[in-house]
Jmol script that loads the backbone (N, CA, C; Angstrom):
load data "model"
ATOM      1  N   ALA A   1       0.856  -1.186   0.000  1.00  0.00           N
ATOM      2  CA  ALA A   1       0.000   0.000   0.000  1.00  0.00           C
ATOM      3  C   ALA A   1       0.889   1.233   0.000  1.00  0.00           C
ATOM      4  N   PRO A   2       0.474   2.247  -0.682  1.00  0.00           N
ATOM      5  CA  PRO A   2       1.248   3.485  -0.708  1.00  0.00           C
ATOM      6  C   PRO A   2       1.200   4.164   0.671  1.00  0.00           C
ATOM      7  N   LEU A   3       2.314   4.785   1.053  1.00  0.00           N
ATOM      8  CA  LEU A   3       2.430   5.461   2.347  1.00  0.00           C
ATOM      9  C   LEU A   3       2.119   6.934   2.148  1.00  0.00           C
ATOM     10  N   GLN A   4       1.200   7.412   2.977  1.00  0.00           N
ATOM     11  CA  GLN A   4       0.809   8.815   2.916  1.00  0.00           C
ATOM     12  C   GLN A   4       1.594   9.605   3.966  1.00  0.00           C
ATOM     13  N   LEU A   5       1.923  10.852   3.697  1.00  0.00           N
ATOM     14  CA  LEU A   5       2.691  11.690   4.601  1.00  0.00           C
ATOM     15  C   LEU A   5       1.997  11.843   5.952  1.00  0.00           C
ATOM     16  N   ARG A   6       0.679  11.944   5.955  1.00  0.00           N
ATOM     17  CA  ARG A   6      -0.070  12.117   7.212  1.00  0.00           C
ATOM     18  C   ARG A   6      -0.013  10.866   8.089  1.00  0.00           C
ATOM     19  N   GLU A   7       0.408   9.727   7.525  1.00  0.00           N
ATOM     20  CA  GLU A   7       0.497   8.488   8.272  1.00  0.00           C
ATOM     21  C   GLU A   7       1.831   8.340   9.002  1.00  0.00           C
ATOM     22  N   LEU A   8       2.808   9.168   8.666  1.00  0.00           N
ATOM     23  CA  LEU A   8       4.118   9.093   9.307  1.00  0.00           C
ATOM     24  C   LEU A   8       4.031   9.588  10.748  1.00  0.00           C
ATOM     25  N   VAL A   9       4.779   8.939  11.630  1.00  0.00           N
ATOM     26  CA  VAL A   9       4.805   9.292  13.045  1.00  0.00           C
ATOM     27  C   VAL A   9       6.209   9.785  13.382  1.00  0.00           C
ATOM     28  N   ASN A  10       6.266  10.854  14.161  1.00  0.00           N
ATOM     29  CA  ASN A  10       7.558  11.398  14.572  1.00  0.00           C
ATOM     30  C   ASN A  10       8.171  10.480  15.628  1.00  0.00           C
ATOM     31  N   CYS A  11       9.384  10.051  15.385  1.00  0.00           N
ATOM     32  CA  CYS A  11      10.073   9.160  16.310  1.00  0.00           C
ATOM     33  C   CYS A  11      11.036   9.994  17.161  1.00  0.00           C
ATOM     34  N   ARG A  12      10.633  10.296  18.398  1.00  0.00           N
ATOM     35  CA  ARG A  12      11.453  11.141  19.262  1.00  0.00           C
ATOM     36  C   ARG A  12      12.764  10.457  19.628  1.00  0.00           C
ATOM     37  N   TRP A  13      12.734   9.149  19.757  1.00  0.00           N
ATOM     38  CA  TRP A  13      13.943   8.417  20.115  1.00  0.00           C
ATOM     39  C   TRP A  13      15.028   8.643  19.069  1.00  0.00           C
ATOM     40  N   ALA A  14      14.658   8.601  17.818  1.00  0.00           N
ATOM     41  CA  ALA A  14      15.630   8.810  16.743  1.00  0.00           C
ATOM     42  C   ALA A  14      16.192  10.229  16.806  1.00  0.00           C
ATOM     43  N   GLU A  15      15.344  11.203  17.114  1.00  0.00           N
ATOM     44  CA  GLU A  15      15.811  12.585  17.235  1.00  0.00           C
ATOM     45  C   GLU A  15      16.821  12.715  18.373  1.00  0.00           C
ATOM     46  N   GLU A  16      16.539  12.080  19.514  1.00  0.00           N
ATOM     47  CA  GLU A  16      17.441  12.148  20.661  1.00  0.00           C
ATOM     48  C   GLU A  16      18.785  11.518  20.329  1.00  0.00           C
ATOM     49  N   VAL A  17      18.754  10.369  19.668  1.00  0.00           N
ATOM     50  CA  VAL A  17      19.998   9.695  19.294  1.00  0.00           C
ATOM     51  C   VAL A  17      20.795  10.577  18.332  1.00  0.00           C
ATOM     52  N   THR A  18      20.116  11.192  17.375  1.00  0.00           N
ATOM     53  CA  THR A  18      20.786  12.073  16.426  1.00  0.00           C
ATOM     54  C   THR A  18      21.426  13.257  17.141  1.00  0.00           C
ATOM     55  N   GLN A  19      20.701  13.848  18.091  1.00  0.00           N
ATOM     56  CA  GLN A  19      21.250  14.970  18.853  1.00  0.00           C
ATOM     57  C   GLN A  19      22.472  14.536  19.652  1.00  0.00           C
ATOM     58  N   GLN A  20      22.411  13.369  20.270  1.00  0.00           N
ATOM     59  CA  GLN A  20      23.549  12.879  21.051  1.00  0.00           C
ATOM     60  C   GLN A  20      24.754  12.613  20.156  1.00  0.00           C
ATOM     61  N   LEU A  21      24.527  12.073  18.968  1.00  0.00           N
ATOM     62  CA  LEU A  21      25.626  11.848  18.034  1.00  0.00           C
ATOM     63  C   LEU A  21      26.260  13.167  17.604  1.00  0.00           C
ATOM     64  N   ASP A  22      25.415  14.171  17.346  1.00  0.00           N
ATOM     65  CA  ASP A  22      25.938  15.492  16.980  1.00  0.00           C
ATOM     66  C   ASP A  22      26.784  16.066  18.109  1.00  0.00           C
ATOM     67  N   THR A  23      26.315  15.907  19.346  1.00  0.00           N
ATOM     68  CA  THR A  23      27.050  16.407  20.501  1.00  0.00           C
ATOM     69  C   THR A  23      28.393  15.694  20.639  1.00  0.00           C
ATOM     70  N   LEU A  24      28.397  14.374  20.464  1.00  0.00           N
ATOM     71  CA  LEU A  24      29.650  13.612  20.541  1.00  0.00           C
ATOM     72  C   LEU A  24      30.645  14.050  19.466  1.00  0.00           C
ATOM     73  N   GLN A  25      30.143  14.310  18.275  1.00  0.00           N
ATOM     74  CA  GLN A  25      31.029  14.753  17.200  1.00  0.00           C
ATOM     75  C   GLN A  25      31.639  16.107  17.530  1.00  0.00           C
ATOM     76  N   LEU A  26      30.837  17.015  18.086  1.00  0.00           N
ATOM     77  CA  LEU A  26      31.358  18.328  18.473  1.00  0.00           C
ATOM     78  C   LEU A  26      32.411  18.194  19.561  1.00  0.00           C
ATOM     79  N   CYS A  27      32.159  17.307  20.548  1.00  0.00           N
ATOM     80  CA  CYS A  27      33.121  17.099  21.632  1.00  0.00           C
ATOM     81  C   CYS A  27      34.434  16.545  21.095  1.00  0.00           C
ATOM     82  N   SER A  28      34.363  15.594  20.188  1.00  0.00           N
ATOM     83  CA  SER A  28      35.592  15.012  19.656  1.00  0.00           C
ATOM     84  C   SER A  28      36.362  16.034  18.835  1.00  0.00           C
ATOM     85  N   LEU A  29      35.669  16.912  18.112  1.00  0.00           N
ATOM     86  CA  LEU A  29      36.350  17.965  17.367  1.00  0.00           C
ATOM     87  C   LEU A  29      37.043  18.935  18.317  1.00  0.00           C
ATOM     88  N   THR A  30      36.376  19.273  19.431  1.00  0.00           N
ATOM     89  CA  THR A  30      36.957  20.172  20.416  1.00  0.00           C
ATOM     90  C   THR A  30      38.202  19.552  21.026  1.00  0.00           C
ATOM     91  N   LYS A  31      38.160  18.251  21.352  1.00  0.00           N
ATOM     92  CA  LYS A  31      39.326  17.572  21.925  1.00  0.00           C
ATOM     93  C   LYS A  31      40.483  17.559  20.933  1.00  0.00           C
ATOM     94  N   GLN A  32      40.187  17.344  19.662  1.00  0.00           N
ATOM     95  CA  GLN A  32      41.234  17.347  18.649  1.00  0.00           C
ATOM     96  C   GLN A  32      41.885  18.722  18.571  1.00  0.00           C
ATOM     97  N   GLU A  33      41.065  19.790  18.643  1.00  0.00           N
ATOM     98  CA  GLU A  33      41.604  21.144  18.604  1.00  0.00           C
ATOM     99  C   GLU A  33      42.488  21.396  19.820  1.00  0.00           C
ATOM    100  N   GLU A  34      42.067  20.916  20.999  1.00  0.00           N
ATOM    101  CA  GLU A  34      42.866  21.081  22.211  1.00  0.00           C
ATOM    102  C   GLU A  34      44.195  20.356  22.080  1.00  0.00           C
ATOM    103  N   ASN A  35      44.171  19.130  21.542  1.00  0.00           N
ATOM    104  CA  ASN A  35      45.400  18.368  21.360  1.00  0.00           C
ATOM    105  C   ASN A  35      46.345  19.085  20.401  1.00  0.00           C
ATOM    106  N   GLU A  36      45.786  19.727  19.380  1.00  0.00           N
ATOM    107  CA  GLU A  36      46.614  20.444  18.420  1.00  0.00           C
ATOM    108  C   GLU A  36      47.290  21.648  19.072  1.00  0.00           C
ATOM    109  N   LYS A  37      46.637  22.268  20.071  1.00  0.00           N
ATOM    110  CA  LYS A  37      47.226  23.412  20.763  1.00  0.00           C
ATOM    111  C   LYS A  37      48.465  22.998  21.539  1.00  0.00           C
ATOM    112  N   ASP A  38      48.519  21.760  21.996  1.00  0.00           N
ATOM    113  CA  ASP A  38      49.640  21.263  22.787  1.00  0.00           C
ATOM    114  C   ASP A  38      50.745  20.680  21.917  1.00  0.00           C
ATOM    115  N   LYS A  39      50.701  20.953  20.624  1.00  0.00           N
ATOM    116  CA  LYS A  39      51.711  20.420  19.712  1.00  0.00           C
ATOM    117  C   LYS A  39      52.474  21.562  19.058  1.00  0.00           C
ATOM    118  N   CYS A  40      53.693  21.259  18.702  1.00  0.00           N
ATOM    119  CA  CYS A  40      54.578  22.216  18.044  1.00  0.00           C
ATOM    120  C   CYS A  40      54.010  22.592  16.674  1.00  0.00           C
ATOM    121  N   GLU A  41      54.043  23.872  16.370  1.00  0.00           N
ATOM    122  CA  GLU A  41      53.541  24.332  15.072  1.00  0.00           C
ATOM    123  C   GLU A  41      54.419  23.830  13.922  1.00  0.00           C
ATOM    124  N   ASN A  42      55.720  23.694  14.192  1.00  0.00           N
ATOM    125  CA  ASN A  42      56.648  23.293  13.132  1.00  0.00           C
ATOM    126  C   ASN A  42      56.736  21.781  12.952  1.00  0.00           C
ATOM    127  N   HIS A  43      56.802  21.042  14.074  1.00  0.00           N
ATOM    128  CA  HIS A  43      57.053  19.602  14.002  1.00  0.00           C
ATOM    129  C   HIS A  43      55.838  18.745  14.359  1.00  0.00           C
ATOM    130  N   HIS A  44      54.770  19.358  14.816  1.00  0.00           N
ATOM    131  CA  HIS A  44      53.537  18.663  15.213  1.00  0.00           C
ATOM    132  C   HIS A  44      53.801  17.583  16.258  1.00  0.00           C
ATOM    133  N   GLU A  45      54.744  17.872  17.158  1.00  0.00           N
ATOM    134  CA  GLU A  45      55.055  16.967  18.261  1.00  0.00           C
ATOM    135  C   GLU A  45      54.629  17.616  19.571  1.00  0.00           C
ATOM    136  N   LYS A  46      54.498  16.793  20.584  1.00  0.00           N
ATOM    137  CA  LYS A  46      54.073  17.273  21.899  1.00  0.00           C
ATOM    138  C   LYS A  46      55.094  18.270  22.462  1.00  0.00           C
ATOM    139  N   LEU A  47      54.578  19.364  23.039  1.00  0.00           N
ATOM    140  CA  LEU A  47      55.449  20.342  23.678  1.00  0.00           C
ATOM    141  C   LEU A  47      55.961  19.741  24.979  1.00  0.00           C
ATOM    142  N   SER A  48      57.283  19.609  25.100  1.00  0.00           N
ATOM    143  CA  SER A  48      57.835  18.936  26.271  1.00  0.00           C
ATOM    144  C   SER A  48      59.008  19.677  26.895  1.00  0.00           C
ATOM    145  N   VAL A  49      59.423  20.779  26.270  1.00  0.00           N
ATOM    146  CA  VAL A  49      60.588  21.524  26.736  1.00  0.00           C
ATOM    147  C   VAL A  49      60.193  22.985  26.904  1.00  0.00           C
ATOM    148  N   PHE A  50      60.776  23.633  27.911  1.00  0.00           N
ATOM    149  CA  PHE A  50      60.542  25.057  28.115  1.00  0.00           C
ATOM    150  C   PHE A  50      61.841  25.789  27.806  1.00  0.00           C
ATOM    151  N   CYS A  51      61.795  26.704  26.846  1.00  0.00           N
ATOM    152  CA  CYS A  51      62.951  27.530  26.520  1.00  0.00           C
ATOM    153  C   CYS A  51      62.958  28.685  27.512  1.00  0.00           C
ATOM    154  N   TRP A  52      63.895  28.643  28.434  1.00  0.00           N
ATOM    155  CA  TRP A  52      63.974  29.638  29.505  1.00  0.00           C
ATOM    156  C   TRP A  52      64.303  31.008  28.923  1.00  0.00           C
ATOM    157  N   THR A  53      65.093  31.034  27.864  1.00  0.00           N
ATOM    158  CA  THR A  53      65.504  32.291  27.239  1.00  0.00           C
ATOM    159  C   THR A  53      64.318  32.992  26.580  1.00  0.00           C
ATOM    160  N   CYS A  54      63.522  32.228  25.817  1.00  0.00           N
ATOM    161  CA  CYS A  54      62.373  32.794  25.100  1.00  0.00           C
ATOM    162  C   CYS A  54      61.099  32.808  25.943  1.00  0.00           C
ATOM    163  N   LYS A  55      61.120  32.089  27.094  1.00  0.00           N
ATOM    164  CA  LYS A  55      59.919  31.928  27.926  1.00  0.00           C
ATOM    165  C   LYS A  55      58.785  31.331  27.107  1.00  0.00           C
ATOM    166  N   LYS A  56      59.108  30.224  26.423  1.00  0.00           N
ATOM    167  CA  LYS A  56      58.159  29.614  25.498  1.00  0.00           C
ATOM    168  C   LYS A  56      58.261  28.092  25.560  1.00  0.00           C
ATOM    169  N   CYS A  57      57.122  27.414  25.401  1.00  0.00           N
ATOM    170  CA  CYS A  57      57.087  25.955  25.338  1.00  0.00           C
ATOM    171  C   CYS A  57      57.428  25.529  23.907  1.00  0.00           C
ATOM    172  N   ILE A  58      58.316  24.540  23.803  1.00  0.00           N
ATOM    173  CA  ILE A  58      58.718  24.030  22.502  1.00  0.00           C
ATOM    174  C   ILE A  58      58.812  22.508  22.558  1.00  0.00           C
ATOM    175  N   CYS A  59      58.944  21.881  21.393  1.00  0.00           N
ATOM    176  CA  CYS A  59      59.116  20.426  21.360  1.00  0.00           C
ATOM    177  C   CYS A  59      60.608  20.102  21.449  1.00  0.00           C
ATOM    178  N   HIS A  60      60.923  18.835  21.650  1.00  0.00           N
ATOM    179  CA  HIS A  60      62.332  18.455  21.798  1.00  0.00           C
ATOM    180  C   HIS A  60      63.118  18.668  20.503  1.00  0.00           C
ATOM    181  N   GLN A  61      62.455  18.560  19.354  1.00  0.00           N
ATOM    182  CA  GLN A  61      63.157  18.775  18.087  1.00  0.00           C
ATOM    183  C   GLN A  61      63.563  20.238  17.923  1.00  0.00           C
ATOM    184  N   CYS A  62      62.683  21.144  18.354  1.00  0.00           N
ATOM    185  CA  CYS A  62      63.033  22.570  18.304  1.00  0.00           C
ATOM    186  C   CYS A  62      64.236  22.845  19.209  1.00  0.00           C
ATOM    187  N   ALA A  63      64.271  22.169  20.370  1.00  0.00           N
ATOM    188  CA  ALA A  63      65.375  22.368  21.307  1.00  0.00           C
ATOM    189  C   ALA A  63      66.677  21.821  20.739  1.00  0.00           C
ATOM    190  N   LEU A  64      66.593  20.673  20.059  1.00  0.00           N
ATOM    191  CA  LEU A  64      67.808  20.039  19.542  1.00  0.00           C
ATOM    192  C   LEU A  64      68.250  20.603  18.201  1.00  0.00           C
ATOM    193  N   TRP A  65      67.307  20.742  17.272  1.00  0.00           N
ATOM    194  CA  TRP A  65      67.663  21.070  15.892  1.00  0.00           C
ATOM    195  C   TRP A  65      67.206  22.449  15.456  1.00  0.00           C
ATOM    196  N   GLY A  66      66.287  23.044  16.178  1.00  0.00           N
ATOM    197  CA  GLY A  66      65.756  24.337  15.748  1.00  0.00           C
ATOM    198  C   GLY A  66      66.798  25.433  15.864  1.00  0.00           C
ATOM    199  N   GLY A  67      67.089  26.122  14.782  1.00  0.00           N
ATOM    200  CA  GLY A  67      68.091  27.168  14.783  1.00  0.00           C
ATOM    201  C   GLY A  67      67.706  28.369  15.621  1.00  0.00           C
ATOM    202  N   MET A  68      66.428  28.529  15.869  1.00  0.00           N
ATOM    203  CA  MET A  68      65.947  29.693  16.618  1.00  0.00           C
ATOM    204  C   MET A  68      66.355  29.641  18.086  1.00  0.00           C
ATOM    205  N   HIS A  69      66.622  28.472  18.615  1.00  0.00           N
ATOM    206  CA  HIS A  69      66.892  28.331  20.050  1.00  0.00           C
ATOM    207  C   HIS A  69      68.338  27.932  20.334  1.00  0.00           C
ATOM    208  N   GLY A  70      69.228  28.182  19.394  1.00  0.00           N
ATOM    209  CA  GLY A  70      70.635  27.845  19.590  1.00  0.00           C
ATOM    210  C   GLY A  70      71.240  28.645  20.746  1.00  0.00           C
ATOM    211  N   GLY A  71      71.888  27.953  21.661  1.00  0.00           N
ATOM    212  CA  GLY A  71      72.529  28.608  22.798  1.00  0.00           C
ATOM    213  C   GLY A  71      71.573  29.002  23.916  1.00  0.00           C
ATOM    214  N   HIS A  72      70.309  28.644  23.801  1.00  0.00           N
ATOM    215  CA  HIS A  72      69.319  28.980  24.831  1.00  0.00           C
ATOM    216  C   HIS A  72      69.373  27.979  25.978  1.00  0.00           C
ATOM    217  N   THR A  73      68.760  28.350  27.082  1.00  0.00           N
ATOM    218  CA  THR A  73      68.675  27.479  28.250  1.00  0.00           C
ATOM    219  C   THR A  73      67.326  26.765  28.235  1.00  0.00           C
ATOM    220  N   PHE A  74      67.344  25.448  28.470  1.00  0.00           N
ATOM    221  CA  PHE A  74      66.118  24.647  28.437  1.00  0.00           C
ATOM    222  C   PHE A  74      65.890  23.956  29.766  1.00  0.00           C
ATOM    223  N   LYS A  75      64.618  23.718  30.070  1.00  0.00           N
ATOM    224  CA  LYS A  75      64.225  22.933  31.241  1.00  0.00           C
ATOM    225  C   LYS A  75      63.080  22.033  30.801  1.00  0.00           C
ATOM    226  N   PRO A  76      62.936  20.875  31.451  1.00  0.00           N
ATOM    227  CA  PRO A  76      61.773  20.030  31.137  1.00  0.00           C
ATOM    228  C   PRO A  76      60.487  20.774  31.496  1.00  0.00           C
ATOM    229  N   LEU A  77      59.515  20.699  30.625  1.00  0.00           N
ATOM    230  CA  LEU A  77      58.255  21.417  30.826  1.00  0.00           C
ATOM    231  C   LEU A  77      57.566  20.983  32.111  1.00  0.00           C
ATOM    232  N   ALA A  78      57.625  19.694  32.444  1.00  0.00           N
ATOM    233  CA  ALA A  78      56.983  19.184  33.662  1.00  0.00           C
ATOM    234  C   ALA A  78      57.593  19.832  34.903  1.00  0.00           C
ATOM    235  N   GLU A  79      58.908  20.045  34.887  1.00  0.00           N
ATOM    236  CA  GLU A  79      59.591  20.668  36.032  1.00  0.00           C
ATOM    237  C   GLU A  79      59.141  22.127  36.200  1.00  0.00           C
ATOM    238  N   ILE A  80      59.057  22.848  35.102  1.00  0.00           N
ATOM    239  CA  ILE A  80      58.604  24.247  35.138  1.00  0.00           C
ATOM    240  C   ILE A  80      57.166  24.315  35.622  1.00  0.00           C
ATOM    241  N   TYR A  81      56.335  23.382  35.154  1.00  0.00           N
ATOM    242  CA  TYR A  81      54.935  23.330  35.575  1.00  0.00           C
ATOM    243  C   TYR A  81      54.848  23.148  37.088  1.00  0.00           C
ATOM    244  N   GLU A  82      55.605  22.194  37.620  1.00  0.00           N
ATOM    245  CA  GLU A  82      55.579  21.943  39.073  1.00  0.00           C
ATOM    246  C   GLU A  82      56.040  23.165  39.851  1.00  0.00           C
ATOM    247  N   GLN A  83      57.056  23.861  39.354  1.00  0.00           N
ATOM    248  CA  GLN A  83      57.527  25.072  40.013  1.00  0.00           C
ATOM    249  C   GLN A  83      56.427  26.134  40.046  1.00  0.00           C
ATOM    250  N   HIS A  84      55.721  26.284  38.942  1.00  0.00           N
ATOM    251  CA  HIS A  84      54.644  27.280  38.879  1.00  0.00           C
ATOM    252  C   HIS A  84      53.496  26.906  39.811  1.00  0.00           C
ATOM    253  N   VAL A  85      53.145  25.630  39.839  1.00  0.00           N
ATOM    254  CA  VAL A  85      52.071  25.181  40.729  1.00  0.00           C
ATOM    255  C   VAL A  85      52.453  25.440  42.181  1.00  0.00           C
ATOM    256  N   THR A  86      53.694  25.138  42.546  1.00  0.00           N
ATOM    257  CA  THR A  86      54.164  25.377  43.912  1.00  0.00           C
ATOM    258  C   THR A  86      54.103  26.858  44.248  1.00  0.00           C
ATOM    259  N   LYS A  87      54.568  27.694  43.333  1.00  0.00           N
ATOM    260  CA  LYS A  87      54.560  29.141  43.563  1.00  0.00           C
ATOM    261  C   LYS A  87      53.136  29.670  43.717  1.00  0.00           C
ATOM    262  N   VAL A  88      52.229  29.219  42.869  1.00  0.00           N
ATOM    263  CA  VAL A  88      50.827  29.657  42.955  1.00  0.00           C
ATOM    264  C   VAL A  88      50.223  29.223  44.281  1.00  0.00           C
ATOM    265  N   ASN A  89      50.486  27.980  44.702  1.00  0.00           N
ATOM    266  CA  ASN A  89      49.958  27.500  45.984  1.00  0.00           C
ATOM    267  C   ASN A  89      50.507  28.307  47.152  1.00  0.00           C
ATOM    268  N   GLU A  90      51.785  28.686  47.095  1.00  0.00           N
ATOM    269  CA  GLU A  90      52.372  29.512  48.148  1.00  0.00           C
ATOM    270  C   GLU A  90      51.701  30.887  48.192  1.00  0.00           C
ATOM    271  N   GLU A  91      51.465  31.470  47.043  1.00  0.00           N
ATOM    272  CA  GLU A  91      50.815  32.783  46.977  1.00  0.00           C
ATOM    273  C   GLU A  91      49.373  32.712  47.486  1.00  0.00           C
ATOM    274  N   VAL A  92      48.680  31.631  47.161  1.00  0.00           N
ATOM    275  CA  VAL A  92      47.313  31.446  47.651  1.00  0.00           C
ATOM    276  C   VAL A  92      47.317  31.340  49.173  1.00  0.00           C
ATOM    277  N   ALA A  93      48.276  30.609  49.724  1.00  0.00           N
ATOM    278  CA  ALA A  93      48.376  30.475  51.184  1.00  0.00           C
ATOM    279  C   ALA A  93      48.634  31.843  51.827  1.00  0.00           C
ATOM    280  N   LYS A  94      49.507  32.650  51.211  1.00  0.00           N
ATOM    281  CA  LYS A  94      49.772  34.000  51.734  1.00  0.00           C
ATOM    282  C   LYS A  94      48.506  34.852  51.706  1.00  0.00           C
ATOM    283  N   LEU A  95      47.785  34.759  50.601  1.00  0.00           N
ATOM    284  CA  LEU A  95      46.550  35.539  50.477  1.00  0.00           C
ATOM    285  C   LEU A  95      45.511  35.106  51.506  1.00  0.00           C
ATOM    286  N   ARG A  96      45.418  33.812  51.762  1.00  0.00           N
ATOM    287  CA  ARG A  96      44.470  33.323  52.777  1.00  0.00           C
ATOM    288  C   ARG A  96      44.846  33.841  54.156  1.00  0.00           C
ATOM    289  N   ARG A  97      46.158  33.813  54.477  1.00  0.00           N
ATOM    290  CA  ARG A  97      46.600  34.350  55.774  1.00  0.00           C
ATOM    291  C   ARG A  97      46.269  35.837  55.880  1.00  0.00           C
ATOM    292  N   ARG A  98      46.509  36.566  54.808  1.00  0.00           N
ATOM    293  CA  ARG A  98      46.219  38.003  54.806  1.00  0.00           C
ATOM    294  C   ARG A  98      44.722  38.247  54.942  1.00  0.00           C
ATOM    295  N   LEU A  99      43.922  37.432  54.300  1.00  0.00           N
ATOM    296  CA  LEU A  99      42.465  37.555  54.415  1.00  0.00           C
ATOM    297  C   LEU A  99      42.033  37.343  55.857  1.00  0.00           C
ATOM    298  N   MET A 100      42.599  36.340  56.515  1.00  0.00           N
ATOM    299  CA  MET A 100      42.250  36.080  57.917  1.00  0.00           C
ATOM    300  C   MET A 100      42.655  37.266  58.799  1.00  0.00           C
ATOM    301  N   GLU A 101      43.820  37.851  58.517  1.00  0.00           N
ATOM    302  CA  GLU A 101      44.255  39.032  59.264  1.00  0.00           C
ATOM    303  C   GLU A 101      43.266  40.178  59.074  1.00  0.00           C
ATOM    304  N   LEU A 102      42.856  40.398  57.849  1.00  0.00           N
ATOM    305  CA  LEU A 102      41.931  41.491  57.562  1.00  0.00           C
ATOM    306  C   LEU A 102      40.568  41.257  58.208  1.00  0.00           C
ATOM    307  N   ILE A 103      40.108  40.011  58.180  1.00  0.00           N
ATOM    308  CA  ILE A 103      38.831  39.699  58.841  1.00  0.00           C
ATOM    309  C   ILE A 103      38.945  39.970  60.336  1.00  0.00           C
ATOM    310  N   SER A 104      40.064  39.591  60.915  1.00  0.00           N
ATOM    311  CA  SER A 104      40.294  39.826  62.336  1.00  0.00           C
ATOM    312  C   SER A 104      40.307  41.324  62.638  1.00  0.00           C
ATOM    313  N   LEU A 105      40.962  42.103  61.800  1.00  0.00           N
ATOM    314  CA  LEU A 105      41.010  43.555  62.008  1.00  0.00           C
ATOM    315  C   LEU A 105      39.621  44.188  61.877  1.00  0.00           C
ATOM    316  N   VAL A 106      38.847  43.733  60.909  1.00  0.00           N
ATOM    317  CA  VAL A 106      37.491  44.261  60.733  1.00  0.00           C
ATOM    318  C   VAL A 106      36.649  43.942  61.963  1.00  0.00           C
ATOM    319  N   GLN A 107      36.767  42.721  62.488  1.00  0.00           N
ATOM    320  CA  GLN A 107      36.006  42.345  63.675  1.00  0.00           C
ATOM    321  C   GLN A 107      36.423  43.200  64.874  1.00  0.00           C
ATOM    322  N   GLU A 108      37.711  43.539  64.980  1.00  0.00           N
ATOM    323  CA  GLU A 108      38.195  44.399  66.055  1.00  0.00           C
ATOM    324  C   GLU A 108      37.579  45.784  65.943  1.00  0.00           C
ATOM    325  N   VAL A 109      37.534  46.310  64.732  1.00  0.00           N
ATOM    326  CA  VAL A 109      36.966  47.635  64.512  1.00  0.00           C
ATOM    327  C   VAL A 109      35.475  47.622  64.863  1.00  0.00           C
ATOM    328  N   VAL A 110      34.775  46.571  64.508  1.00  0.00           N
ATOM    329  CA  VAL A 110      33.336  46.464  64.827  1.00  0.00           C
ATOM    330  C   VAL A 110      33.123  46.452  66.324  1.00  0.00           C
ATOM    331  N   ARG A 111      34.001  45.766  67.075  1.00  0.00           N
ATOM    332  CA  ARG A 111      33.888  45.724  68.533  1.00  0.00           C
ATOM    333  C   ARG A 111      34.180  47.076  69.104  1.00  0.00           C
TER     334      ARG A 111
END
end "model"
wireframe off; spacefill off
backbone 0.3
color backbone group
């Protein structure tokens, strides 16, 4: 029998699955873009070295063979990251202590 347009039923389940697939595709594209940000523009390798002279993250090939960084000082990126995390945590602790001091002073003034 011929199928009439008015006989078709909207299948919400199919719409939901389609929406979820679209969302997954967008998420995977975003992750790919993020991964590309962590790669060297020249060699497309993972950034693993910090050029102390340029204050820039580079890949190991740029550190070894790249003419732009000849004679520069390098450190492992993980080591620099840990140093920054430690410094930020120390500064946060100082700020918390200062906040407690200020709260104490405000309470004294109120009294």
